[in-house]
N, C-alpha and C positions, 0 to 999 in steps of 0.2 A: 071675709074670705066667702068666695061666692061658692056653688053647688059646683059647679064646672073647676075650681081650681083645688078644694078639694079631693075630690073624685081624681081629679089628676097624682095629687101630693098620696095620697091612698094608695094608685094603681103605682107609680113608681117605689113606694116601700114593698109593697107586695112581690116584685118583681126581681127585687134586688136583693130581697130576704131572699124570697123561694129561691134563686140564679143558686144564693149559698151557698142554703140547705142542701140543690143540690149536688152542689160541688165537694163539698162535707162526706156526701154520702153516696156522689159515683163510686167506684171501682174499676176506671178502665184496663182494657186487655191489656198483657206487656206486651209489645215488640218482638214478633218469631223469628226475623230476617238472622241468618246468623251469620256477625262482623267478621273475618277476619283477614288482618292485614297484616303483611313480611315488616319486622324492623328491621334494617341490618345493623349487625354486629356494633359497627361502627358509630351509635351514636351511647352506645354504653364506655359511659369511664371504666376504664381496670385502676 
């Protein structure tokens, strides 16, 4: 394997592992918009 291909493999592995670690530790804020929807009574079984 040439030096360039080893570097590219190492770079891809670093990006994948770093991205996984970022997603595992990232705490995104919850949505703050209120959702209100009127459901008609006809949709409920009695």
